[in-house]
C-alpha positions, -999 to 999 in steps of 0.1 A, spaced: 637 -794 -668 615 -764 -676 625 -730 -689 598 -713 -669 615 -690 -643 583 -687 -623 584 -725 -616 608 -718 -587 581 -698 -569 556 -725 -572 579 -753 -559 573 -764 -523 608 -757 -509 601 -771 -474 594 -806 -487 622 -803 -512 649 -793 -488 635 -811 -458 632 -779 -437 620 -787 -401 628 -755 -382 659 -769 -364 684 -760 -391 715 -740 -381 715 -703 -390 743 -683 -404 765 -714 -409 764 -725 -372 765 -761 -363 732 -779 -356 730 -785 -318 707 -806 -298 710 -784 -267 710 -747 -260 734 -727 -238 720 -711 -207 735 -687 -181 721 -689 -146 723 -651 -140 714 -656 -103 747 -673 -98 768 -653 -122 794 -630 -107 800 -609 -138 836 -620 -143 832 -617 -181 854 -647 -189 827 -663 -211 821 -630 -230 858 -628 -238 860 -664 -249 828 -668 -270 822 -632 -280 793 -640 -304 774 -660 -279 777 -642 -245 774 -606 -236 772 -587 -203 738 -574 -196 742 -537 -192 718 -531 -162 728 -560 -140 764 -566 -151 758 -604 -155 765 -626 -184 737 -636 -208 736 -660 -238 725 -637 -266 728 -661 -295 727 -698 -297 745 -700 -330 771 -674 -324 802 -696 -318 812 -732 -323 803 -758 -298 840 -762 -288 843 -724 -281 811 -724 -260 823 -754 -241 856 -736 -234 837 -706 -221 817 -730 -199 849 -745 -185 864 -710 -178 834 -700 -156 846 -698 -120 811 -703 -105 798 -729 -130 767 -709 -139 767 -718 -177 749 -750 -187 737 -769 -217 699 -772 -215 672 -784 -238 658 -758 -262 623 -765 -248 634 -754 -213 646 -720 -223 613 -702 -219 607 -718 -185 642 -709 -173 637 -673 -185 604 -670 -167 619 -683 -135 648 -658 -138 624 -630 -144 607 -637 -111 639 -631 -92 649 -597 -78 685 -596 -90 707 -567 -80 733 -551 -102 768 -563 -98 798 -540 -94 777 -508 -94 771 -484 -65 736 -477 -55 722 -446 -71 721 -417 -46 703 -385 -54 727 -356 -62 727 -326 -40 713 -296 -56 731 -271 -33 764 -275 -15 763 -277 23 765 -245 42 800 -246 58 793 -219 83 
């Protein structure tokens, strides 16, 4: 053992700790699959966002659920959120498929859920006479 404090900065930590890029972050469990919400099928019920609050959120413009973090909740809690979905639009997928799924979703013309269409406001009231 050396008394040189700068030795820690010269050590190759990736080979020492076996870092490969698939480690859990923030104490989450290492998973082989990612969670994906098929927003085209989502009805905006918000069940998943209430069950797994660190993983799912409601997208503000469309009113549909979205997986915002892969390491936000335990696998059991995410599975519970999947099972509470009334339209079965949440799935476990391979991490490698996330970019392809996002690209396919971006090509769709999704309409906002639970929101009235924007109608221009009148500038002057109607003449009642």
